[in-house]
C-alpha positions as a printed Julia matrix, in Angstrom:
392×3 Matrix{Float64}:
   0.08    0.15   0.03
   1.32    3.53  -0.82
   0.03    7.02  -0.4
   1.11   10.23  -2.32
   2.45   11.71   0.97
   5.45   14.1    0.88
   8.75   13.09   2.8
   9.55   16.0    5.25
  12.95   15.08   5.2
  13.96   15.14   1.4
  10.39   16.13  -0.26
   9.92   12.92  -2.21
   6.48   11.45  -2.9
   4.9     8.16  -2.7
   5.81    6.73   0.86
   5.35    3.07   1.74
   2.94    2.63   4.58
   4.02   -0.32   6.7
   2.63    0.11  10.15
  -0.73    1.49  11.77
  -2.01    1.94  15.15
  -5.22    3.61  15.61
  -6.35    5.83  18.43
  -3.25    5.77  20.65
  -2.44    8.2   23.33
  -1.33   11.64  22.01
   1.02   12.08  24.85
   2.88    9.39  26.8
   4.89   11.74  29.37
   2.29   13.96  30.66
   1.34   13.7   34.37
  -2.26   12.59  34.74
  -3.69   13.5   38.04
  -6.5    10.89  37.9
  -7.56    7.53  36.18
 -10.33    9.34  34.5
  -8.19   11.97  32.97
  -5.69    9.49  31.76
  -8.25    7.2   30.08
 -10.01   10.26  28.54
  -6.8    11.71  27.25
  -6.96   12.92  23.37
  -5.77   10.0   21.1
  -4.42   10.09  17.53
  -3.45    7.64  14.67
   0.15    6.41  13.97
   0.61    5.57  10.15
   4.25    5.18   9.38
   5.49    5.74   6.02
   8.83    5.0    4.63
  10.66    7.05   2.07
  12.73    4.93  -0.42
  14.65    7.74  -1.61
  16.43    8.85   1.68
  15.25    6.28   4.15
  13.2     8.78   6.5
  10.07    7.43   8.27
   7.53    9.62   9.46
   3.72    9.43  10.89
   1.92   10.67   8.04
  -1.18   10.95  10.17
   0.63   13.1   12.77
  -1.37   16.03  14.34
   0.85   18.53  16.24
  -2.16   20.44  17.88
  -2.89   17.02  19.88
   0.36   17.97  21.92
   0.72   19.65  25.17
   4.42   20.27  26.04
   4.25   22.01  29.53
   5.55   21.6   33.04
   3.26   18.55  33.33
   5.57   16.79  30.69
   7.79   14.77  32.8
  10.51   13.45  30.35
  13.77   13.35  32.69
  15.85   10.31  33.06
  18.11   11.8   35.76
  16.91    9.72  38.54
  18.7     6.71  37.21
  22.35    6.44  38.15
  22.99    4.23  34.99
  21.7     7.26  32.72
  23.57    9.74  34.75
  26.79    7.99  33.97
  26.12    8.01  30.23
  25.19   11.67  30.48
  28.28   12.54  32.35
  30.37   10.84  30.11
  28.72   12.35  27.1
  29.21   15.86  28.4
  32.82   15.27  29.07
  33.53   13.69  25.73
  31.86   16.49  23.9
  33.72   19.14  26.03
  37.25   17.61  25.26
  36.48   16.87  21.7
  35.35   20.42  20.79
  37.25   22.31  23.35
  34.02   23.58  25.08
  35.59   25.88  27.69
  34.32   29.33  28.25
  31.98   29.02  25.25
  28.42   29.68  24.43
  25.99   26.96  24.38
  22.34   26.54  23.3
  20.25   23.34  23.9
  17.24   23.05  22.02
  14.49   20.78  23.78
  16.52   20.87  27.12
  13.94   19.25  29.17
  14.6    19.96  32.75
  17.96   21.45  31.94
  20.38   18.53  33.28
  22.62   18.33  30.2
  23.15   21.83  29.46
  23.69   22.28  33.09
  26.57   19.7   32.8
  28.17   21.41  29.94
  28.31   24.64  31.6
  29.41   23.31  34.92
  32.25   21.01  33.56
  33.44   23.49  31.04
  32.61   26.74  32.69
  30.42   27.74  29.65
  27.49   29.75  29.21
  24.01   28.41  28.2
  20.66   29.02  27.12
  18.1    26.14  27.34
  14.7    26.1   25.27
  11.94   23.95  26.36
   8.39   24.58  27.55
   8.57   21.74  30.18
  11.38   23.39  31.98
  10.77   23.96  35.71
  13.23   26.49  37.29
  12.86   25.17  40.95
  14.04   21.78  39.82
  17.46   22.89  38.58
  19.93   23.11  41.53
  22.79   24.37  39.36
  26.26   25.54  40.81
  26.5    28.02  38.28
  22.89   29.69  37.74
  24.66   33.03  36.75
  25.82   31.43  33.56
  22.57   29.4   32.54
  19.36   30.97  31.1
  16.18   29.09  30.33
  13.4    30.06  28.07
  10.24   28.13  28.66
   9.24   27.97  24.97
   9.9    26.22  21.66
  12.94   27.12  19.89
  11.67   28.83  16.62
  12.7    31.7   14.42
  12.22   34.31  16.92
  15.11   32.84  18.75
  17.66   32.47  16.14
  19.25   35.84  16.92
  20.94   33.84  19.8
  24.54   33.02  18.99
  26.38   30.0   20.14
  29.69   28.05  19.63
  27.91   24.73  20.39
  24.25   23.89  19.44
  22.69   20.82  21.17
  19.32   19.01  20.46
  18.96   15.71  22.35
  16.01   13.28  21.82
  13.89   16.14  20.48
  14.05   16.04  16.52
  11.98   12.97  16.56
   9.17   15.11  17.96
   9.34   17.39  15.12
   7.47   16.74  11.95
   8.92   19.04   9.47
  12.49   18.03  10.03
  14.08   19.48   6.94
  12.53   22.94   7.88
  13.55   22.68  11.39
  17.27   21.67  10.6
  17.41   24.53   8.03
  16.31   26.79  10.65
  19.13   25.77  12.89
  21.49   26.27   9.85
  20.18   29.84   9.16
  20.77   30.5   12.87
  24.39   29.63  12.57
  25.03   32.0    9.58
  28.67   32.2    8.45
  30.16   30.99  11.81
  31.98   28.08  10.54
  33.35   27.03  13.77
  29.92   26.42  15.42
  29.33   22.78  16.12
  25.77   21.13  16.17
  25.25   17.96  18.1
  21.76   16.02  17.53
  20.81   12.81  19.36
  17.74   10.6   18.33
  16.51    6.99  18.7
  17.8     4.49  16.26
  14.97    3.2   14.02
  16.76    0.24  12.6
  17.22   -1.25  16.12
  13.42   -0.74  16.62
  12.66   -2.43  13.18
  14.95   -5.24  13.52
  14.02   -6.04  17.0
  10.2    -5.51  15.96
  10.14   -3.14  19.2
   6.6    -1.85  18.75
   6.79   -0.31  22.22
   9.26    2.25  20.66
   6.73    3.52  18.47
   4.41    6.1   19.89
   2.44    9.33  18.85
   5.11   12.0   20.32
   7.61   10.33  18.07
   6.38   11.34  14.35
   9.91   11.16  13.13
  12.41    8.15  12.79
  16.0     8.07  11.64
  18.67    5.75  10.86
  22.38    6.84  10.75
  22.25    7.16   6.95
  18.84    9.17   6.8
  20.1    11.53   9.68
  23.26   12.21   7.73
  21.42   12.77   4.48
  19.14   15.25   6.31
  21.78   17.39   7.62
  23.87   17.34   4.47
  20.77   18.49   2.52
  20.51   21.28   5.0
  23.89   22.52   4.37
  25.95   20.9    7.18
  28.97   18.82   6.96
  29.19   15.71   9.02
  31.94   15.43  11.67
  30.91   12.28  13.64
  28.1     9.97  13.38
  27.64    6.86  15.7
  25.38    4.75  17.89
  25.19    5.3   21.76
  23.54    3.79  24.88
  23.6     0.16  23.92
  22.92    1.15  20.25
  19.51    2.73  21.27
  20.54    6.18  20.31
  22.13    7.92  17.39
  24.25   10.97  17.42
  25.65   13.34  14.86
  27.99   16.07  15.02
  28.16   18.7   12.27
  29.41   21.96  11.31
  29.98   24.22   8.2
  33.68   23.2    7.95
  34.74   20.15   5.82
  33.53   16.84   7.33
  34.85   13.51   7.15
  34.4    10.95   4.52
  34.54    7.83   6.79
  30.83    7.22   7.05
  30.09    5.79   3.9
  29.03    2.47   5.19
  26.95    3.91   7.76
  25.11    6.29   5.28
  24.69    3.83   2.41
  21.76    2.0    4.0
  18.42    2.86   2.1
  18.34   -0.9    0.79
  19.11   -2.19   4.24
  16.35    0.07   5.7
  13.9    -1.38   3.13
  14.64   -4.83   4.49
  14.11   -3.83   7.94
  10.86   -2.2    7.07
   9.86   -5.48   5.61
  10.87   -7.45   8.36
   9.05   -5.25  10.98
   6.01   -5.51   8.72
   6.01   -9.39   8.42
   7.01  -10.01  11.94
   4.85   -7.49  13.78
   1.75   -9.48  14.11
   3.56  -12.52  15.48
   5.53  -10.43  17.97
   2.37   -8.9   19.48
   0.8   -12.4   19.72
   3.61  -13.77  21.41
   3.79  -10.93  24.04
  -0.08  -11.3   24.44
   0.27  -15.11  25.06
   3.09  -14.62  27.38
   1.05  -12.02  29.62
  -2.09  -14.24  29.47
   0.07  -17.17  30.64
   1.29  -15.35  33.65
  -1.99  -14.17  34.65
  -3.58  -17.56  34.22
  -0.85  -18.89  36.65
  -2.0   -16.17  39.17
   1.27  -14.29  39.05
   1.42  -10.82  40.06
   2.9    -8.85  37.29
   4.18   -5.12  37.34
   5.81   -2.92  34.54
   8.97   -1.05  35.66
   9.49    2.22  33.91
   6.56    4.69  33.34
   7.82    6.4   30.09
   6.48    6.31  26.54
   7.66    2.61  26.25
   5.07    1.56  28.86
   2.36    3.67  27.43
   2.97    1.94  23.76
   3.48   -1.64  25.19
   0.42   -1.44  27.31
  -1.77    0.2   24.54
  -0.85   -2.16  21.61
  -1.43   -5.33  23.95
  -4.86   -3.71  25.25
  -3.74   -4.38  28.84
  -6.11   -3.36  31.4
  -6.58   -4.48  34.96
  -4.52   -7.91  34.58
  -1.53   -5.41  35.41
  -2.41   -3.24  38.03
   0.45   -0.98  38.55
   3.59    0.65  36.93
   6.84    1.19  38.81
   8.99    4.14  38.33
  12.03    5.62  40.42
  11.01    9.31  39.35
   9.05   10.75  42.64
   7.37   13.42  40.54
   5.36   10.51  38.86
   4.22    8.71  42.05
   0.39    8.62  42.42
  -0.07    9.8   38.67
  -1.7     7.73  35.97
  -0.51    6.6   32.55
  -2.23    8.5   29.63
  -4.49    6.2   27.54
  -4.32    3.31  29.81
  -5.08    4.56  33.26
  -2.47    2.6   35.31
  -1.23    4.1   38.49
   2.34    4.85  38.82
   3.84    3.63  42.24
   7.26    4.13  43.76
   9.51    1.04  44.05
   9.07    0.96  47.98
   5.34    0.04  47.13
   6.67   -3.19  46.04
   7.69   -4.17  49.66
   3.97   -4.86  50.24
   2.82   -5.6   46.91
   5.37   -8.28  46.45
   5.21   -8.94  42.59
   5.99  -12.4   40.9
   7.14  -10.78  37.71
   8.69   -7.55  36.83
   8.48   -6.42  33.17
  11.55   -4.19  32.5
  10.75   -1.49  29.73
  14.53   -0.81  28.88
  17.21   -3.54  29.31
  19.47   -0.95  29.91
  18.29   -0.59  33.25
  17.91   -4.15  34.11
  20.97   -4.5   36.4
  20.13   -1.22  38.12
  16.27   -2.35  38.77
  17.7    -5.69  40.17
  19.8    -4.06  42.64
  16.93   -1.77  43.66
  14.8    -4.92  44.26
  17.35   -6.82  46.1
  17.9    -4.21  48.49
  14.17   -4.38  49.4
  14.62   -8.15  49.64
  12.44   -8.73  46.6
  13.41  -11.14  44.02
  10.74  -11.52  41.21
  11.43  -12.92  37.85
  12.68  -10.34  35.57
  11.72  -10.06  31.81
  13.19   -7.26  29.71
  11.47   -6.06  26.46
């Protein structure tokens, strides 16, 4: 099945439709105060189209008016020691590689401000972060005089801000018109050839190869491979300096500037045919993967085993929604205290703290992200809880 739909990365037509999920929650990370609010939160359709020209994948039914990015949006991963180690090492590496000392830095989509704060504290830099979900009282920076936050989306009205380093982590996948956005960043840089841009996004090839349907959700309207990400930035006037996978292969990173880039990425960039194979693999195997998980859950429940989900982010919402899980799983656990007592959009599951499990005593914990399994195992062991653990 094909539709005459424009690719927002390269402008090509006739994207190949390969995945559809109707009426899924329009948000996954908003804090819902009641089960009723969560169950009635607005929904939208996910219809993924694959561009055979550049490899970009987009939700052709995406409606940005359904979104509400505000202080209710709780996306931070900073309560995880595992993630904080990754964040610290990433910040140190970028500072060393690009000599980010006493420089001006912009972060687009800074969330609660953890990463730009790291860059400014470790390198004695000055930073401006843009994000409507930023909450000032949550930032305990040791260098507040060198940090400024604007609780708004980065747009043309802010392109007058100058920077030596422009950072955008886990944000581009939320943006529909990707080429327009990257072109805006390029225009903002002007003729400053030494300015470095750094973007981080999820890796769609891992999602396709693992048939990880829980990594497809409404907030993410844009999906990239190393090749499609590189092609996008080159088409918008950038030269690629670095291209790689991070965080157990879950994330892609690209570093670029206006100066001459490297030529050692041919293998990573020449991936359109491989992407086409991955798309077909996902399309063919998705029904059986969904059925396999549904049968696994049904078997656990039939055995009278008490099951909880660990991790209340977007993966949990997509997983529970796709499998149509209701009361057979009662609770979702999260280490983020700001989420406790709240409810998952769309499914209505209550979010509880790890200490809740001392009394609840689950038999099975389904871990939403395998990167955190050892961390979770240690947390459970400290409470003398030893359930079976299953990772997505």
